[in-house]
C-alpha positions in Angstrom: 8.3 13.8 7.9 12.0 12.9 8.0 13.0 10.6 5.2 16.2 8.6 4.7 18.9 9.3 2.1 19.1 7.7 -1.3 22.2 5.7 -0.2 20.4 4.5 2.9 17.3 3.5 0.8 19.6 1.4 -1.5 21.2 -0.3 1.4 17.8 -1.1 3.0 16.7 -2.7 -0.2 19.8 -4.9 -0.2 19.0 -5.9 3.4 15.4 -6.9 2.6 13.4 -4.0 3.8 9.9 -4.6 2.4 7.6 -2.3 4.3 5.0 -0.1 2.5 6.1 3.5 2.1 4.7 6.8 0.8 7.9 7.9 -0.8 10.5 6.2 -3.1 13.6 7.0 -5.0 14.1 6.3 -8.7 17.4 4.8 -9.9 18.6 8.3 -10.7 18.2 9.2 -7.0 15.2 11.5 -7.6 12.8 11.4 -4.7 9.1 10.8 -5.6 5.9 10.5 -3.7 3.4 7.7 -4.4 0.4 8.7 -6.3 -2.9 6.9 -6.7 -5.7 8.0 -8.8 -8.9 6.1 -7.8 -11.7 5.7 -10.2 -14.7 7.6 -8.8 -13.5 7.5 -5.2 -11.5 9.2 -2.5 -7.9 8.3 -2.0 -7.2 6.8 1.4 -3.8 7.2 2.9 -3.3 3.4 3.0 -3.9 3.3 -0.8 -0.8 5.4 -1.3 1.5 3.1 0.6 3.6 0.7 -1.5 6.5 -1.6 -1.2 8.7 0.0 -3.9 11.4 -2.6 -3.2 9.3 -5.4 -4.6 9.8 -6.9 -8.0 6.3 -6.1 -9.2 7.5 -3.2 -11.3 9.5 -5.4 -13.7 13.0 -5.0 -15.0 12.3 -1.7 -16.8 11.9 0.2 -13.5 14.2 0.2 -10.5 12.8 1.8 -7.4 13.9 2.1 -3.8 11.4 2.5 -1.0 12.1 5.6 1.1 10.7 5.1 4.5 10.7 7.7 7.3 13.4 7.5 9.9 10.7 6.3 12.4 9.9 3.3 10.1 13.6 2.4 9.9 14.0 2.5 13.7 11.0 0.2 14.1 12.1 -2.2 11.3 15.6 -2.5 12.9 14.1 -3.1 16.3 11.5 -5.7 15.2 13.5 -7.4 12.5 17.1 -7.3 13.8 17.0 -6.5 17.5 18.9 -3.3 16.9 17.7 -0.4 19.0 18.4 3.2 18.0 17.6 6.2 20.2 18.3 9.9 20.0 18.4 12.2 23.0 19.2 15.9 23.7 22.6 15.9 25.3 23.2 19.6 26.1 22.4 23.2 25.3 25.2 25.6 25.0 24.9 29.2 23.8 21.4 28.4 22.5 22.7 25.6 20.4 21.3 22.1 20.9 23.4 18.9 20.7 21.9 15.5 20.1 23.3 12.0 20.6 22.4 8.9 18.7 22.9 5.6 20.5 22.7 2.1 19.0 22.3 -1.1 21.0 23.2 -4.3 19.1 21.8 -7.3 21.0 23.9 -10.4 20.5 21.3 -12.7 21.9 17.5 -12.6 21.4 16.7 -12.7 25.1 14.2 -10.1 26.3 15.1 -7.9 29.3 16.0 -4.5 30.4 17.8 -2.3 27.8 21.0 -1.4 29.6 23.7 0.5 27.7 26.4 -1.1 29.9 25.3 -4.7 29.6 27.9 -7.2 28.5 25.8 -8.4 25.5 25.5 -5.0 24.0 27.9 -3.0 21.8 27.0 0.6 22.3 28.0 3.5 20.0 27.2 7.2 20.5 27.6 10.4 18.3 26.8 14.0 18.9 25.3 16.2 16.2 23.1 19.4 15.9 19.7 17.9 15.0 17.8 14.7 15.8 17.4 13.9 12.1 21.2 14.0 11.6 21.6 11.8 14.7 19.4 9.1 13.2 21.0 9.4 9.8 24.5 9.0 11.4 23.3 6.0 13.3 21.7 4.4 10.2 24.9 4.9 8.2 27.0 3.2 10.9 24.6 0.3 11.1 24.4 -0.3 7.4 28.1 -0.1 6.9 29.3 -2.0 9.9 26.7 -4.4 11.2 26.7 -8.0 9.8 23.1 -8.8 9.0 
């Protein structure tokens, strides 16, 4: 399971991310996993999922939901029409290189995703793991895109 960074979790909370997650960060940056102790029953996975970005915890506790990278990709796609993909670009001397691409759709029209379309601003990076590629893409989006 590939989780986002603390800085990314804080930014997602600012942007209104409100999906249930298994993990969360405390204000100190410490990563935690949701725990649920049922009374006389078996814990279901769905019982462990929480929206830690909600206000239900009161002013005494500040939490930041920590979604998986896959959850963030889906949230960006569905909520903001931002598409993130990662692909293997090359293998040299047994070293893999990955590229992250981001497509920002300026209009909400449906159609073919085309990296060279006039209504898309495409950005690409190359790193040594798919997880790093997603992380770099998220940092770019959170720091440069006007939501």
